[in-house]
N, C-alpha and C positions, 0 to 999 in steps of 0.2 A: 281090670276096671271096665274094659269094653264090654265084656260079657255081663258084668253086673248091671251096667247102664242099659244094655240091650234087654235084659230080663225085666228091669223096672219099667222101661218105656213100652216094651212089647206086651207087658201084662195089662195095660190099660186098653179097653176096647175102642177108645176113641183115637188111639195113636197107632201108627204103623211105622216100623223101622225099615226104611227102604235101602239102607246100606250101612256098612261098617268099614272104617278106614284104620289101617295099622299104623300110619304115621302122617305127618303134616302134609307131605306132598300128595299122598293118596287122598287126603281129606279135600284138598283143593280140586283134584281131578274129579272126584265123585260128586262134590257139591255142584260143579259146573255141568256134569253129565246128567245127574239125577234131578237137579233143581228141587231139592226138598223144601218143605215149608219152614223147617228149623234145622239148624246144625248145632249139636252139642259137641264141644271140643275141649280137650285137655290143654293146659298150657305147656306141660312137660310131655313132649313127644319126640321120637327119633326122626332122623333125616331132616325134617323141617319143624321148628318149634311152633307152638300154637299162635304166638303173636305174629310171626311171619306169615303163617298160613292164613290167619285172619285178614291180613292186609291184601293178600292175593284174592281171597274170596270176595271182599268188599269191592275190589277193583274190577274183577272179571264177572262175577255172578252174585251180586249183593242179595243177601237173605238174612233173616234174623239169626244171630249166633248167640248161644248161651255157653259161656266158658265154665269149665269145671276146674276149680282152684283149690289149692291147699290152704288150710287155716293157719298160715304162718305169715310173718311180716313180709318175707320175700313173695309169698303167694298173693298177699294183699296188693303190694306195689305192682306186680305183673297184672293183676286183675284190673286195677285202675287204668293201667296203660291200655289194656284190651278194650275197656269201655270207651276210652278216648279215641281208639282206632275204629270204633263202630259196633262192637258187641252190644247187645241190648240188655243182657243180664248175666248173672253168674250163679253157680251153685258151689258152695263150699264143701269140700271133702272133710269129714269130721276128724280123720286121724292120719293125715299125711298123704304122700303121693299115691300109695296103694292103700286104700281104705276099704278093708273087707267088711266094715260095718256100714257102708254107704246105704245099704237097703233100709236103714233106720230113717233115712231121709227120702224115701221113695215118694211119699205124698207131696213133699215140697218140690222135688224134681219134676214130677208130672205136672204140678200146678204151674211151675215157671215155664216149662216147655209149651204148655197150652197158652199161657199168656203171651209168650214170645211169638207164637203162631199168628197172633192178632196184631203184633207190633210192627212198626215201620222200621226196616233196616236203615241205619244212619251211617253215612260215610263219615270217617274220622275227620276231626277238625284239628288244625294246628293252633294251639293256644299260646300266646306270648308268655314267656316265663314270668315277667313282671309287667303289670299294667303301666302305661305311660302316665306320669304325673300330669295333672291338668296345668295348662299354661295360665299364669296369673292374668286375670281379666279386669276390666274396669269394674268398680264397685256396683253391685246389683242392688235393686230395691230390697229392703229387708222383708223376708217372707213372714207370713202370719205365724203366730205362736204355734209350736209343735202340737199337733193333734194326737200323734202316735208316740208312745214312749217305748214300746217293745214290738218287735217283728218276730213272728213265729212261722217257720217254713216247714211244711210236712211233705215228705217225698218217699217213694219206694222204688219199684222197678224202673230202671232207666234213670235213676236219680243222680248218680255221680256225674255223668256227662252233662245232664241238664243243669245241675248246680254249677259245674265248671263253665257253663255258658252264661249263667245269670249273675252269680255272686261277684266275679271279677269286674262287672260293670258298676258295682256300687261304689260311690265316691268315698274318699277317706274322711270327709266331713259329714257323713250321713247323720251322726249325732245321736243314734240310738243303738242298743244292743240287738243283735240278730241271733235267734236260737234256731238251729237246724235239727229236725228230728228225721233221720234217715234210717229206714229199716236195714240193718247191717249187723253182721256178727261182731262179737266183742273184739276180736283180734284185728278187725278191719278199720274201726273208726279212728283210732289214733293215727295210723299211717295216712288215712284219707284226709283228716284234718291238716296234717303236715303238708300233704301234696296240694290241697286246696289253698293253703296259706302261701304257697309259692306264686300263686297267680292273682291274689287279691290285694287291694290297697288296704283293706281292713285287716286287723289282726285276727287270726283263726287259731282256735285251740279246741282240743277235746275237753268237754266240760268235766270238771272235778267237783266233788262235794265241797261246799263252802265258797266256791268261786263267786265273787261279786260280779253281777251283770253290769258291765261298764260300756258306755257309748263307744262306738268305733271298733267293736269286737264282735266276732262271730263265734258262737259256741256250738259245737257239734255234740249232740247227745251220745254218750257212750253206748255201744252195743250191749244188750243184755240187761240194761237198767233203765227205769223210767226217769226222765228228767222232770223234777218238780221244782217249785220255787218257794222261798219263805222270806219274810221281812228281815232286813238288816237293822241293827240297833241305830246306826247312823243314817238310815234312810235307804231307799232302793231295795233291790232284791238280791238274794244269793241263791245258789244252786243247791237243791237237795236231790240225792239219788235214792231210788226206792225200788224194791222188788215187788211192790204191790201197786195196783191189783194184778192178779194173774190172768192176763188176757192173751189173745192170739199174738199180738204184735208187741215186742219189747225191744226198744222203746216204742211207746204208742204216742201218736200225734194227739189223739183225743185226751189222753191222760195229761199231757203237758199243757194243752190249752185249758183244760178244766182247772189246773193248778193256778195258772195265771189269772183266770177269771175270778177265782176265789180271793186272790191277793190284791188285784188292782182293778178288776172290773173290765167290761168289754170295751168301753169308750176309749181306753188308752192302748188298745191292742190293734195290730194288723195281722191277720192270718192269711197265709199263702199256701195253697195246696197244688202240688205239682204231680207229674206222672207217677203212676203206681197202680198195681192191681189191688183189688179189695176196696174197702170203704173207710179205712182209718182216717180220721180227721174231718170227715164231712159233717158229722153232727157237731163237732167242736166249732167248725167254721160257721155253721148255722147259728150257734149260740153267740158267737162274736158279733155277727151281723145283726141279730135280733136285739142285742144290747147296745147297738150304736157304734160298734167298731167297724174297721175297714177290712174287706175280704177280697181276695183274688184267687181265681182258679185258672190253671193252664188250659188253653184251648185244645180241642181235639186234634187240630191240624198239626201240632208239634209234639203232643204227648206220645211217648213210646207206648204206654198202655193208659188208656183214658178210663181207668177205674175209679181211683180216689177223686180226681177233679170232676169226673163225669157225674159221680154221685152227689158231689157238692152242688153242681149245676142243677141236677134233678130236684134237689131239696130247696132250690132258691137261695142257697147260702152264699153265692158269689156275687158281689156287687160289680166286679169286673171279671170278664173272661178274656184272656189275652194269650197270644202265642208266646213261647219262651223268650224270644228275642226282645219283647216289649215289657217284660215283667219288671226288670230292674228299674226302668223309667217310671212305672206305676208305683213301685215301692218308694222311690225318691219323692215323687209328687205327693204321695200320701203322707209321708213323714213331714214334709214341708207345708202341709196344709193346703195343697193346690188342687185337690180333687173337686172342690166346689160342693154345692149342696146336693 
């Protein structure tokens, strides 16, 4: 695997492989001695495993780390732990621990390493297993009628850690469904939804065909399928999963937004675009704003990669540009009609 990765990365004229480590301990030593722009690191390594090595690197010589993970449930869970510990991205090996066919993913590996080189290394955060329930307070004035009925969140590179920062802040009485479109392999979205659900006051599940979009729930689009919506006979919307259109990102944020626009119109939508390379979701966010909906883009100061939200800002698609730590509050205010004119 080391040789395959060295060949893939060394074969790009814009990249230089400055060192190769045989195990986790050597990875820490070389990362601190060579100070590379990016470290790619397997989770399964001798002497010291990748998660332990990652913690040492982030503590002693922080730099962007891209994890190389197996496409299994165990690989998914370890990958999410790595992202919470500070890794900025991951590459999934297509066929197990030793993937001799990994060169099929050469283009994706090179693109993710280049994106990571522009990313900000993030020290890991300790997230409480369960959010504290709010203490009952004196009755507050009734907010204005809901302006937003559906929230759509699009995210890619750096997304799992960013979502883990934002979504647990949403209150259990948010009152609307939240749909999350995260660029992620099919085997990863189920475990990710389960892990996210351990931290959120709202119910979290991987979206399935036919699911009714219910208030107080977060639906994670399954990897490898587009999440679309259709009208239910009793009112509201249900989930449709589709393989069309055949575009670069599956699931696609733009495809999901366009499906909601067709069924309910822009004025009942809130679009949120978070960290990620590329431009998926920017055009959709622009269509929401042009039609009278509410839109938020993550600020460059906190985005791991300011590609998707940066393109939305360039298009004038974002009514609000905010750091990750403030986005949950903006979502709540928008849902409760407190944005003002």
